[in-house]
C-alpha positions as a printed Julia matrix, in Angstrom:
861×3 Matrix{Float64}:
 128.83  -18.55   -5.38
 129.48  -15.05   -5.04
 127.49  -12.91   -2.52
 126.73   -9.08   -2.0
 124.31   -6.79   -0.65
 121.22   -5.97   -2.46
 121.75   -2.89   -4.48
 119.53   -0.06   -4.2
 118.64    0.94   -7.83
 116.04    3.71   -7.28
 116.22    7.23   -9.03
 116.44   10.22   -6.74
 115.56   13.83   -7.27
 115.8    17.16   -5.37
 116.72   20.85   -5.61
 120.5    21.73   -6.33
 122.17   23.64   -3.69
 124.92   21.66   -2.4
 127.42   22.44    0.44
 129.8    19.82    1.82
 129.22   20.2     5.28
 131.15   18.38    8.13
 130.66   17.96   11.63
 132.49   19.83   14.36
 133.92   17.09   16.23
 130.37   15.8    17.73
 130.7    13.55   21.09
 134.57   14.27   20.9
 134.86   12.2    17.97
 137.74   13.54   15.97
 136.72   14.29   12.33
 139.53   13.1     9.78
 141.98   15.59    8.85
 141.39   14.89    4.88
 137.83   15.6     5.2
 138.47   19.32    5.85
 140.52   19.66    2.51
 138.87   22.55    0.97
 139.55   20.59   -2.57
 137.47   17.68   -1.02
 134.8    19.63    0.77
 134.8    23.03   -1.12
 133.25   26.28    0.69
 129.62   27.49    0.08
 129.01   28.94   -3.47
 128.77   32.51   -2.18
 129.03   35.52   -4.55
 132.73   36.14   -5.36
 135.27   33.75   -6.55
 132.89   30.81   -6.78
 129.76   32.3    -8.48
 128.13   35.69   -8.47
 124.63   35.46   -6.76
 122.84   36.04  -10.02
 124.52   33.33  -11.95
 123.93   31.02   -8.91
 120.39   31.62   -8.67
 120.2    31.06  -12.66
 121.94   27.67  -12.11
 119.55   26.74   -9.46
 116.51   27.59  -11.54
 117.73   25.63  -14.54
 118.45   22.62  -12.16
 114.69   22.88  -10.91
 113.67   22.63  -14.6
 115.78   19.59  -15.17
 114.31   18.04  -12.01
 110.74   18.57  -13.37
 111.6    17.26  -16.58
 113.05   14.03  -14.97
 109.77   13.69  -12.93
 107.73   14.01  -15.92
 109.92   11.34  -17.77
 109.62    8.84  -14.71
 105.83    9.03  -15.26
 106.03    8.2   -18.89
 102.6     7.2   -20.36
 100.93    7.48  -23.54
  99.51   10.96  -24.59
  95.95    9.63  -24.14
  96.57    8.83  -20.38
  96.27   11.61  -17.91
  98.92   10.9   -15.29
  97.76   13.57  -13.0
  94.16   12.27  -13.02
  95.17    8.76  -12.31
  97.2    10.16   -9.21
  94.03   11.99   -8.05
  91.65    9.03   -8.47
  94.15    6.68   -6.63
  94.56    9.13   -3.89
  90.67    9.39   -3.35
  90.63    5.53   -3.32
  93.15    5.5    -0.68
  91.2     7.97    1.28
  88.05    6.08    1.12
  89.83    2.94    2.42
  91.21    4.83    5.23
  87.92    6.19    6.26
  86.42    2.71    6.26
  89.26    1.65    8.43
  88.59    4.56   10.87
  85.05    3.07   10.85
  86.18   -0.2    12.21
  86.98   -2.14    9.01
  90.51   -3.49   10.12
  92.96   -4.41    7.12
  94.61   -7.5     6.77
  98.59   -7.35    7.57
 101.22   -9.64    8.23
 103.59   -7.08    9.47
 104.04   -4.1    11.86
 104.81   -0.49   10.88
 107.23    1.35   12.9
 108.03    5.06   12.05
 111.77    5.84   12.28
 112.25    9.46   11.45
 113.91   11.89   11.03
 112.8    13.21   14.3
 114.95   16.26   13.93
 115.19   17.2    10.1
 112.21   18.52    8.61
 111.52   18.89    5.03
 109.18   21.03    2.82
 106.49   23.08    4.46
 104.08   24.99    2.55
 101.53   26.59    5.0
 100.74   27.35    8.96
  97.57   28.49   10.59
  97.19   29.39   14.26
  93.7    28.31   15.27
  91.45   30.12   17.55
  92.09   27.39   20.5
  95.74   28.21   20.3
  96.64   25.1    18.04
  99.37   25.4    15.4
  98.3    23.77   12.16
 100.93   23.19    9.3
 100.79   21.86    5.82
 103.81   19.89    4.23
 104.77   18.57    0.82
 103.48   14.95    0.83
 103.71   14.67    4.23
  99.98   15.62    5.31
  98.83   18.1     7.82
 100.15   18.5    11.33
  99.17   20.06   14.67
 101.17   20.96   17.7
 101.59   23.54   20.49
 101.87   27.13   19.52
 105.6    26.98   20.44
 106.38   24.16   17.87
 106.13   21.09   20.5
 104.18   18.07   20.7
 103.94   17.65   16.79
 101.25   15.25   15.72
 100.42   14.04   12.24
  96.63   14.19   11.18
  96.85   13.99    7.38
  98.53   10.56    7.14
  95.5     9.76    4.87
  95.68   12.44    2.39
  97.75   12.33   -0.62
  99.64   14.99   -2.42
 100.69   17.12    0.49
  98.88   20.32    1.87
  99.67   23.52    0.23
  96.64   25.42    1.42
  95.02   25.37    4.89
  92.39   26.96    6.7
  90.96   26.14   10.44
  87.26   26.97   11.27
  85.45   27.29   14.52
  82.16   25.03   13.98
  81.19   25.21   17.53
  82.79   21.87   18.25
  85.49   21.0    20.71
  87.65   19.99   17.63
  88.15   22.47   15.08
  87.23   21.76   11.32
  90.45   21.72    9.13
  90.23   22.26    5.37
  93.35   21.16    3.48
  94.22   21.4    -0.22
  96.95   20.34   -2.5
  98.11   22.18   -5.56
  97.17   19.2    -7.23
  93.58   19.55   -7.32
  92.53   17.69   -3.93
  90.5    19.5    -1.2
  89.29   17.63    1.86
  87.71   18.46    5.28
  88.03   16.72    8.67
  86.19   17.35   11.86
  87.91   14.55   13.91
  91.68   15.54   13.71
  92.13   13.72   10.6
  90.77   10.3    11.58
  88.71   10.77    8.52
  88.4    13.29    5.62
  85.69   14.13    3.27
  85.48   15.52    0.07
  83.0    18.63    0.02
  80.06   18.78   -2.15
  80.33   20.81   -5.39
  83.86   20.34   -6.07
  84.85   19.72   -9.72
  87.8    17.67  -10.83
  90.4    20.16  -10.48
  93.69   20.23  -12.17
  95.09   22.18   -9.32
  94.37   24.81   -6.73
  95.96   28.02   -6.74
  94.67   29.61   -3.42
  92.57   28.98   -0.37
  91.69   31.62    2.13
  89.04   32.55    4.48
  87.32   35.8     6.08
  87.81   36.72    9.51
  84.46   38.7     9.82
  82.56   35.97   11.66
  81.0    34.45    8.75
  84.08   32.08    8.05
  83.35   32.57    4.25
  85.93   30.35    2.18
  87.25   31.32   -1.51
  89.18   29.01   -3.56
  91.11   29.53   -6.91
  91.27   26.45   -8.99
  92.06   25.22  -12.46
  89.5    23.22  -14.44
  90.32   22.07  -17.66
  91.31   25.24  -19.67
  90.3    27.79  -17.3
  90.59   29.0   -13.6
  87.38   29.36  -11.6
  86.9    30.98   -8.25
  84.9    29.0    -5.87
  83.12   30.03   -2.72
  81.73   28.32    0.37
  79.26   30.0     2.98
  78.56   26.9     5.02
  82.05   26.09    6.59
  83.45   24.2     3.61
  80.69   21.82    3.56
  79.59   22.69   -0.05
  81.06   25.07   -2.8
  79.75   27.21   -5.61
  81.62   28.16   -8.92
  80.93   32.14   -8.73
  83.57   33.41  -11.36
  85.72   32.35  -14.29
  88.93   33.46  -15.56
  91.22   32.61  -18.5
  94.69   33.34  -17.17
  96.49   32.61  -13.59
  95.06   34.95  -11.26
  95.26   35.69   -7.48
  93.21   37.01   -4.76
  93.19   38.54   -1.31
  90.9    39.04    1.66
  91.18   40.94    5.04
  92.59   38.79    7.83
  91.34   41.09   10.43
  87.55   41.51    9.67
  86.94   43.04    6.16
  84.8    41.59    3.5
  85.84   43.04    0.3
  87.21   40.48   -2.06
  90.26   41.58   -4.17
  91.08   39.82   -7.45
  93.95   40.4    -9.83
  93.46   39.0   -13.59
  95.51   40.12  -16.76
  97.11   42.79  -14.77
  93.73   44.6   -13.64
  92.44   44.64  -10.22
  88.99   43.82   -9.38
  86.92   44.29   -6.2
  83.77   42.41   -4.88
  81.48   43.5    -2.11
  79.02   40.51   -2.85
  81.44   37.61   -2.35
  82.34   37.23   -6.0
  79.03   37.69   -7.61
  79.44   41.23   -9.23
  82.83   42.89   -9.58
  83.99   46.45   -9.84
  87.03   47.35  -11.96
  89.92   49.54  -10.12
  93.3    50.21  -11.57
  95.38   48.6   -14.09
  98.65   47.43  -12.93
 100.4    46.12  -16.16
  97.53   45.32  -18.77
  97.84   41.82  -20.24
  99.86   40.28  -17.5
  99.16   36.37  -17.38
 100.24   35.59  -14.02
  99.88   37.35  -10.52
 100.62   37.11   -6.78
  99.13   39.33   -4.38
  99.15   40.46   -0.86
  97.73   43.22    1.32
  98.25   45.07    4.47
  95.31   46.07    6.48
  97.39   49.15    7.84
  96.61   50.67    4.32
  98.53   49.1     1.34
  98.08   46.32   -1.38
 101.18   44.65   -3.22
 101.31   42.63   -6.31
 103.96   40.97   -8.39
 103.25   40.19  -12.16
 105.07   38.6   -15.01
 108.33   40.74  -14.82
 109.05   40.38  -11.41
 108.44   44.18  -10.37
 106.89   44.81   -6.99
 103.86   46.99   -7.43
 102.2    48.99   -4.56
  98.89   50.7    -4.08
  98.12   53.17   -1.25
  94.6    54.06   -2.17
  92.79   50.72   -2.37
  93.77   49.75   -5.83
  92.96   52.81   -7.8
  96.56   53.51   -8.77
  99.83   51.59   -8.53
 103.6    52.54   -8.28
 106.38   50.21   -9.4
 109.09   49.6    -6.76
 112.22   47.18   -7.08
 112.33   43.98   -9.09
 112.13   40.8    -7.23
 112.24   38.42  -10.28
 115.53   37.01  -10.19
 115.17   35.35   -6.7
 111.29   35.06   -6.46
 109.4    31.68   -6.36
 105.93   33.1    -5.78
 105.89   33.23   -2.02
 105.01   36.72   -0.63
 103.09   38.39    2.12
 102.62   41.73    3.81
 102.24   42.95    7.52
  99.09   43.46    9.1
 100.07   46.33   11.27
 102.76   47.96    9.0
 102.07   48.98    5.54
 105.65   49.11    4.77
 106.77   45.87    5.84
 106.8    43.3     2.92
 108.58   39.99    2.5
 109.2    37.86   -0.63
 111.07   34.82   -1.11
 112.93   32.42   -3.45
 116.16   30.73   -3.0
 116.57   33.53    0.11
 114.18   35.26    2.04
 113.98   38.94    1.39
 112.35   41.7     3.41
 111.5    45.19    2.55
 110.76   47.68    5.17
 110.13   50.65    2.79
 107.11   49.37    0.72
 109.03   47.39   -1.66
 111.44   50.05   -2.89
 114.48   48.0    -1.37
 115.21   44.94    0.18
 117.39   42.76    2.35
 118.1    39.16    2.88
 117.22   37.67    6.29
 120.44   35.7     6.35
 122.8    33.99    3.88
 121.24   30.28    2.96
 124.33   28.76    4.01
 124.45   30.14    7.58
 121.66   27.77    8.55
 124.38   25.31    9.17
 126.47   25.58   12.2
 129.5    24.66   10.82
 129.59   28.14    9.1
 128.84   29.92   12.5
 125.13   29.71   11.96
 122.34   28.5    14.15
 119.64   26.24   13.03
 117.39   27.31   15.46
 117.29   31.04   14.69
 118.4    31.3    10.89
 116.32   30.47    8.12
 116.81   27.64    5.89
 117.1    27.76    1.98
 114.31   27.92   -0.35
 110.84   29.71    0.6
 107.61   27.49   -0.07
 105.21   30.05    1.67
 104.84   33.13    3.7
 101.88   33.3     6.2
 101.07   36.25    8.52
  98.25   35.93   11.16
  96.77   38.22   13.73
  97.87   37.92   17.34
  96.05   40.06   19.63
  97.09   43.62   18.58
 100.07   42.56   16.89
 100.9    39.64   14.67
 102.99   36.53   13.98
 104.76   35.45   10.76
 105.34   32.05    9.35
 108.05   31.22    6.96
 107.6    27.87    5.22
 111.1    26.49    3.87
 112.71   23.25    2.55
 114.15   22.89    5.94
 111.09   23.27    8.08
 108.9    25.95    9.63
 109.86   29.33   11.41
 108.04   31.85   13.26
 108.72   35.53   13.93
 106.95   37.79   16.5
 109.09   40.72   16.05
 108.18   41.72   12.63
 110.79   39.54   10.97
 113.54   40.94   13.0
 114.33   37.3    14.05
 112.82   33.97   13.35
 112.49   30.73   15.6
 112.62   27.37   13.98
 109.38   25.44   15.04
 110.5    22.14   13.46
 113.64   20.68   15.2
 111.61   18.12   17.13
 108.91   15.81   16.04
 107.87   17.38   12.56
 108.77   14.28   10.79
 108.17   15.47    7.24
 111.64   14.48    5.6
 111.74   14.1     1.95
 113.98   10.94    1.4
 115.08    9.67   -1.88
 117.15    6.58   -0.42
 118.08    5.01    3.1
 121.15    2.71    3.94
 121.47    0.69    7.0
 125.11   -0.42    7.67
 125.47   -4.49    7.98
 128.14   -3.72   10.25
 126.1    -1.64   12.88
 122.49   -1.36   12.62
 122.53    2.04   14.5
 124.34    3.64   11.62
 121.73    4.7     8.99
 122.54    7.1     6.07
 119.86    8.74    4.29
 119.6    11.16    1.03
 117.17   13.96    1.19
 115.56   16.46   -0.87
 117.49   19.64   -0.19
 118.2    18.46    3.56
 121.24   16.71    2.15
 123.52   13.71    3.2
 122.41   12.59    6.72
 123.48    9.95    9.07
 122.75    8.81   12.41
 126.31    8.36   13.66
 127.14   11.71   14.91
 123.52   12.22   16.3
 122.42   11.71   19.94
 119.61    9.41   19.88
 116.71   10.49   22.31
 114.14    7.68   21.14
 114.57    3.89   20.24
 112.07    4.49   17.52
 112.46    8.03   15.7
 116.22    8.5    14.66
 118.0    11.78   15.19
 119.9    12.55   11.84
 123.07   14.73   11.5
 123.07   16.63    8.39
 126.79   15.96    6.86
 126.46   17.58    3.66
 123.66   19.95    2.23
 121.99   19.47   -1.03
 119.88   16.61   -2.65
 121.28   13.01   -2.7
 120.08    9.63   -3.82
 121.06    6.0    -5.02
 122.95    5.07   -2.02
 125.2     2.0    -2.72
 127.61   -0.04   -0.95
 129.42   -3.2    -2.15
 129.56   -4.88    1.24
 126.56   -3.55    2.9
 128.6    -1.62    5.5
 129.42    2.11    5.72
 132.81    1.57    5.26
 132.73    3.01    1.62
 129.42    4.22    0.57
 128.55    6.12   -2.79
 125.69    8.46   -3.57
 124.79   10.92   -6.35
 123.9    14.62   -6.49
 122.91   16.32   -9.82
 126.42   17.01  -10.8
 128.97   14.79   -9.05
 129.39   11.61   -6.88
 129.68   11.83   -3.3
 131.68    9.03   -1.47
 131.37    8.62    2.04
 134.15    6.83    3.81
 134.59    5.43    7.42
 131.99    3.43    9.46
 132.52    5.34   12.86
 133.99    8.55   11.78
 133.15    9.08    8.24
 134.62   11.83    5.74
 133.49   12.66    2.51
 135.29   12.86   -0.88
 133.87   13.38   -4.53
 134.4    12.24   -7.99
 133.07   14.06  -11.23
 130.45   12.62  -13.67
 132.02   11.27  -16.89
 132.9    14.07  -19.15
 130.43   14.18  -22.17
 128.21   11.19  -20.65
 124.66   11.23  -21.15
 123.61   11.5   -17.57
 119.72   12.68  -18.26
 118.29   11.66  -15.16
 118.11   14.28  -12.54
 120.06   12.24  -10.09
 121.65    9.35  -12.05
 121.83    5.98  -10.4
 125.54    4.63   -9.26
 126.13    1.04   -8.29
 129.25   -0.24   -5.93
 130.83   -3.26   -7.22
 130.2    -6.39   -4.74
 133.58   -7.67   -5.45
 135.57   -4.66   -4.7
 134.4    -1.84   -2.5
 136.76    0.64   -4.2
 134.92    0.34   -7.41
 131.53    1.66   -8.65
 129.72    1.74  -11.9
 128.05    5.1   -13.45
 125.42    4.13  -16.16
 124.29    6.5   -18.76
 124.16    5.91  -22.36
 127.42    4.01  -21.91
 128.57    2.03  -18.5
 131.59    3.62  -16.8
 133.58    1.83  -14.24
 135.18    4.12  -11.45
 138.34    3.02   -9.5
 140.32    5.03   -6.89
 143.86    6.01   -7.93
 147.04    5.86   -5.75
 146.82    9.61   -5.21
 143.25    9.23   -3.79
 141.75   10.66   -6.94
 138.76    8.63   -8.82
 139.26    7.69  -12.63
 136.59    6.34  -14.86
 136.59    4.52  -18.26
 133.83    3.19  -20.31
 133.57   -0.47  -19.88
 131.7    -3.38  -21.52
 129.89   -3.81  -24.71
 127.04   -1.5   -24.21
 125.79    1.67  -25.68
 122.54    3.11  -26.5
 121.46    6.67  -27.96
 118.84    8.7   -29.0
 118.23   10.24  -25.73
 117.63    6.9   -24.05
 119.74    6.09  -20.77
 120.09    3.49  -18.1
 117.51    4.1   -15.28
 118.34    1.29  -13.09
 121.06   -1.15  -12.49
 121.52   -4.12   -9.96
 123.95   -6.87   -9.38
 122.11  -10.44   -8.4
 122.7   -11.21   -4.77
 122.89  -14.87   -5.75
 125.76  -14.48   -8.41
 127.58  -11.17   -8.71
 128.65  -12.04  -12.3
 125.15  -11.55  -13.05
 124.16   -7.86  -13.81
 120.75   -6.22  -14.94
 120.08   -2.97  -16.45
 116.96   -1.1   -17.27
 116.56    2.02  -19.51
 114.39    4.95  -19.66
 112.68    3.65  -22.7
 111.77    0.16  -20.89
 114.37   -1.83  -22.36
 116.34   -4.49  -20.19
 119.72   -5.68  -20.51
 121.49   -8.76  -18.8
 125.16   -9.38  -18.27
 126.71  -12.71  -17.14
 130.33  -11.64  -17.02
 130.16   -8.97  -14.4
 129.15   -6.25  -17.03
 131.57   -7.04  -19.89
 129.0    -8.0   -22.36
 125.34   -7.48  -22.46
 122.42   -9.2   -24.14
 119.02   -7.24  -24.58
 115.85   -8.9   -23.75
 113.62  -10.26  -26.43
 110.53   -9.12  -25.04
 109.44   -6.93  -21.99
 106.02   -5.47  -22.55
 103.25   -4.1   -24.89
 105.14   -0.83  -25.82
 108.59    0.28  -24.78
 107.74    3.88  -25.57
 105.55    4.37  -22.72
 107.54    2.44  -19.89
 110.41    3.78  -17.72
 112.27    1.23  -15.83
 112.77    2.62  -12.43
 113.66   -0.15  -10.05
 115.13   -3.86  -10.33
 114.61   -6.39   -7.65
 116.84   -9.55   -8.38
 116.14  -12.71   -6.41
 118.14  -13.37   -3.43
 118.44  -16.96   -4.27
 118.13  -17.45   -7.99
 119.99  -15.41  -10.33
 117.89  -16.15  -13.32
 114.89  -14.49  -11.51
 114.48  -10.82  -11.96
 111.51   -8.38  -11.44
 111.26   -4.89  -12.93
 109.07   -2.01  -11.79
 108.44    1.22  -13.58
 105.94    3.43  -15.05
 102.49    1.8   -14.9
 100.11    4.12  -16.54
  97.8     2.37  -19.1
 100.67   -0.54  -18.93
 101.46   -3.05  -16.27
 103.77   -1.32  -13.6
 105.75   -4.71  -12.93
 107.4    -7.31  -14.96
 108.8   -10.36  -14.28
 111.51  -12.88  -15.57
 112.55  -16.3   -14.72
 115.08  -17.12  -17.62
 117.79  -14.45  -16.95
 115.83  -11.46  -18.39
 115.52  -13.12  -21.99
 111.78  -12.75  -21.72
 109.41  -11.09  -19.4
 105.6   -11.47  -18.39
 103.42   -8.91  -16.97
 103.39   -9.22  -13.2
 101.44   -6.13  -11.95
  98.07   -7.67  -11.13
  96.45   -5.86   -8.15
  98.31   -2.47   -8.79
  96.44    0.57   -9.63
  97.83    2.95  -12.5
 100.82    4.05  -10.6
 104.73    4.38  -10.75
 106.77    1.6    -8.94
 109.43    3.62   -7.52
 111.29    0.99   -5.56
 111.43   -2.94   -5.06
 113.16   -5.72   -3.41
 112.96   -9.15   -2.55
 112.72  -10.1     1.17
 115.91  -11.77    2.5
 114.23  -14.64    4.46
 113.76  -17.08    1.61
 109.98  -16.69    1.06
 110.48  -15.12   -2.34
 108.26  -12.44   -1.48
 108.68   -8.77   -3.09
 107.72   -5.34   -1.6
 107.11   -2.46   -3.86
 106.81    1.3    -2.96
 104.54    3.25   -5.41
 103.29    6.62   -5.71
 100.85    6.52   -2.86
 101.43    3.22   -0.93
 103.45   -0.1    -0.45
 102.55   -3.52   -1.77
 103.5    -7.03   -1.13
 103.44  -10.2    -3.49
 104.87  -13.57   -2.84
 105.56  -15.99   -5.65
 102.08  -18.05   -5.39
 100.07  -15.03   -4.8
  97.84  -14.18   -7.63
  98.17  -10.35   -7.27
  99.98   -7.45   -5.13
  98.5    -6.74   -1.86
  98.48   -3.25   -0.22
 100.09   -3.17    3.15
 100.3     0.35    4.19
  96.58    0.67    5.32
  97.6    -0.89    8.72
  99.34    2.04    9.95
 101.62    3.76    7.33
 100.98    7.2     5.59
  99.81    7.65    2.15
 102.79    9.16    0.19
 105.43    8.19   -2.41
 107.44    5.2    -1.14
 110.68    6.32   -3.1
 113.28    3.66   -1.86
 113.09    0.21    0.1
 116.05   -1.89    1.79
 115.95   -5.13    3.57
 117.25   -4.63    7.13
 120.46   -6.24    7.95
 119.67   -7.84   11.17
 115.85   -8.3    11.27
 113.22   -9.58    8.85
 112.35   -5.96    8.29
 111.72   -3.85    5.01
 112.97   -0.23    5.4
 111.19    2.37    3.44
 112.14    5.86    2.57
 109.38    8.19    1.67
 109.07   11.43   -0.04
 107.39   13.33    2.54
 107.01   11.12    5.79
 110.53   10.14    6.52
 111.5     6.52    7.18
 109.41    3.66    8.03
 109.92   -0.06    8.9
 107.63   -2.79    8.0
 108.6    -5.55   10.45
 107.74   -9.09    9.69
 107.7   -12.16   11.81
 111.34  -13.08   12.42
 112.44  -15.75   10.31
 114.26  -19.02   11.78
 116.85  -18.15    9.14
 117.72  -14.62    8.3
 119.16  -13.3     6.35
 119.18  -16.15    4.05
 122.57  -17.54    3.32
 124.91  -20.48    2.98
 127.07  -20.18    5.96
 128.87  -23.49    5.41
 129.18  -23.22    1.73
 127.3   -26.6     0.86
 125.39  -24.86   -1.99
 122.01  -24.9    -0.16
 120.48  -21.79    1.57
 119.9   -21.93    5.36
 116.23  -22.12    4.87
 116.74  -25.39    2.88
 119.64  -26.82    4.97
 118.92  -28.37    8.48
 122.45  -27.88    9.46
 124.14  -24.76    8.4
 127.2   -25.41   10.36
 128.22  -28.71    8.53
 128.94  -28.7     4.73
 128.31  -32.47    4.8
 124.69  -32.18    5.89
 122.29  -30.79    3.59
 119.42  -31.97    1.14
 120.68  -34.7    -1.28
 123.62  -35.82    1.01
 124.62  -39.46    1.55
 122.69  -40.61    4.55
 124.92  -42.37    7.1
 123.09  -45.23    8.81
 122.63  -45.62   12.58
 124.57  -42.52   13.52
 121.8   -40.3    14.98
 121.92  -37.99   12.35
 119.82  -36.73    9.57
 122.59  -36.07    6.77
 119.94  -35.63    3.96
 117.75  -33.22    5.77
 114.7   -35.47    4.88
 113.44  -35.5     8.53
 114.5   -39.11    9.25
 117.72  -40.72   10.49
 117.95  -43.98    8.73
 119.01  -47.25   10.36
 120.08  -50.61    9.3
 117.16  -53.06    8.99
 117.21  -55.98   11.75
 118.13  -59.43   10.7
 114.88  -61.54   10.28
 115.48  -65.4    11.03
 113.76  -67.73    8.44
 110.04  -68.9     9.83
 110.12  -71.87   11.97
 107.97  -75.13   10.91
 104.88  -74.92   13.07
 103.32  -77.99   11.73
 102.8   -80.83   14.19
 104.63  -84.06   13.97
 102.82  -86.57   12.06
 102.61  -88.98   15.05
 101.1   -86.21   17.37
  97.77  -86.35   18.46
  95.67  -83.23   17.79
  94.86  -80.9    20.58
  91.83  -81.38   22.74
  89.21  -79.06   21.22
  87.38  -78.69   24.45
  89.95  -78.75   27.33
  89.06  -78.66   30.96
  89.8   -75.2    32.42
  92.56  -74.78   34.81
  91.76  -74.0    38.28
  94.35  -70.65   38.19
  94.46  -69.15   34.71
  98.12  -68.04   33.6
  99.02  -64.4    33.91
  99.87  -62.82   30.54
 102.16  -59.82   30.18
 100.7   -57.23   27.84
 103.13  -56.21   25.0
 103.24  -52.4    23.9
 101.19  -51.69   20.74
 103.79  -50.54   18.15
 101.23  -50.47   15.41
 102.06  -52.84   12.66
 105.55  -53.86   14.27
 105.72  -55.57   17.47
 109.11  -54.39   18.31
 110.6   -51.27   19.35
 112.27  -49.69   16.18
 109.16  -50.23   14.11
 106.94  -47.65   12.41
 106.24  -45.3    15.7
 109.88  -44.53   15.92
 109.98  -43.58   12.16
 106.92  -41.52   12.93
 108.55  -39.76   15.78
 111.82  -39.19   13.75
 109.67  -37.63   11.0
 108.1   -35.33   13.51
 111.54  -34.18   14.66
 112.82  -33.78   11.11
 109.85  -31.49   10.4
 110.95  -29.46   13.35
 114.29  -29.18   12.14
 113.36  -27.93    8.65
 113.39  -24.12    8.66
 110.17  -22.55    8.7
 109.0   -20.51    5.89
 106.68  -17.33    6.29
């Protein structure tokens, strides 16, 4: 029987900038010379010989579009099903459950959650607010709200009960010891907490928003809040005058607007819609028309300087400035080519203005010219940069807050949160320790060394623990070996000797358990690799072979000159825009391979991928199912479970006949996408699944899936899961809250294996060191060994003599029926009570052997 590690078959997504970066001999470990070869590790894509900046930015924008299209494809559903509404509904249900737990209702849980980091590699941040008490609050992408010291130390998550990330944030003084935090997502959810995130409530008057565009608060003592949100086919302006307890819609608009209010005490409300500026002195009840910037514009972003300037960027990307409170406007430079909607202006300097896209741009002359803060690749120390003082790529938000008579700037990037206290002359990274908001697409722990962990992240690249100094035994420190976006980490033997992963454009090969270096291979020429990050799968029988599934299946091998060659293999081909979205080898028999497609079809191979058979049935409608995750049984090659898009259809299907037919197996799951799934390695057959909001467990005899995250893990997307190689633990990679372990009771036999090669797994075999001992073996009598594992060592029955003739002789007188008593009655030795037998070796011994045998049987959880 052939063995292999379980193969991660989860899809992955990310941004597109990739630099193959190698560590500079950390901890005196020599980096292999071949890893410094420019042909293997190319220099960063700078303007000049590689790409001019404009072409490079256009390429990145195109990749962002492809990524969004892939995300939408993964959440495939019938047109009548509102997927985003389903996500919001489930997010609110999850929140209600967490609030109940905070009130004392403890959830059932068989396992224990442990957060594993990354502790030093932050992910995407959106917003920051410095509260009146000196506490810094920050919102992340699907990592909730965090609070910490003003200097970026002592970070603590307070938004693990919130789904959807926090894109907008305000902190209110409500005469309490604890500030009131108002958090909003761009997906349309708004929540308020008065207890540092122990509970969150939805305020009164909130509609079912499609999305939230802006949240802001006056600084005039009233703490009036304004919010722009989309509802159906229009945008509404909402106002709260009671510290976010309730909201009222005060104005409606038809195109994407923006608004601004003073950060230092003014009460006037500014609004841009369709290229026209409006001002309200009544909190939005009545409006005065000011100047026209660009009549008919359908999109606007706005910022203002309390020192005497207003700024706006409309459809075309031109920076417009007004010095007379919005009556007239002057066009400056165009920011459109590298502009993603993040902008802000100084409170104290009317000419200081900043906007961002892939790079961060600062104008000190009111928008006439601008300059980059730093080239994005200089964030990496290998190019002479400094992660503490240089900005990471990709700007998600820019905030400017009063700081006494001065101001503090916060720049939110895909690599964490920065501050500037010298008017953007320099920056300081606030997220190098404890801000655990990594967006991971996959994780892989080495079977050779459990301290070696690889992770593929959104924009924070290819990370490993090997070169990092560990400061905690709980949260890992990671070293970012390669920049970019990586997923689908796969290894044929489970170690880190040879590991494959994909980036949208090539396959990265990580070679070396202790001193790793990287190589790369191109995607197949002309292949249909529609997924944003297509799945690759290592061959369990040959570490130097991997498979690239698209509309065909390609087999890659390493040639003698260290290059990588591929060829189409197997009798498999699909068309019509359909592609293979997941693939896995059976860990019970590596000749058995399963594939799922973007249209919900399933294919099975019994000859290591040479020929394929399509499943006869899968579900109610293949057109609305996306096969995202495959979980083969650890012990039975004929058992396979498929997870995918479950909006209006079951999210999980199961087959016990090698994929020939499938039955729905999604009971207990909400409308959701199953991103990841795996069977435990302890022989129980229990499966674990990661979904859009949570993680779930289902064992073979369970009637439905049970949620397991409420006992201590965050509400976020559980994108990938692996079985830990040395512990009975499921390790999840989340998209926004890093890596989490779900630790089960340690099994007597873990991982399940057949060490002695007798054809029986260790949880069935009572002696895994002797191939002659296993269930069904021939029992040897009287040797003190239980060969057939039935709990009893059989013995030879004792010889029994024929019964004696006890009838009295015919000439013998019958006994006296009433004898005279003797003076001293005889002493009778009492014999032990052996139950039905009167001799040792009777049933009491059998009972004892039975008890001992039961103890020898491996316990199942």
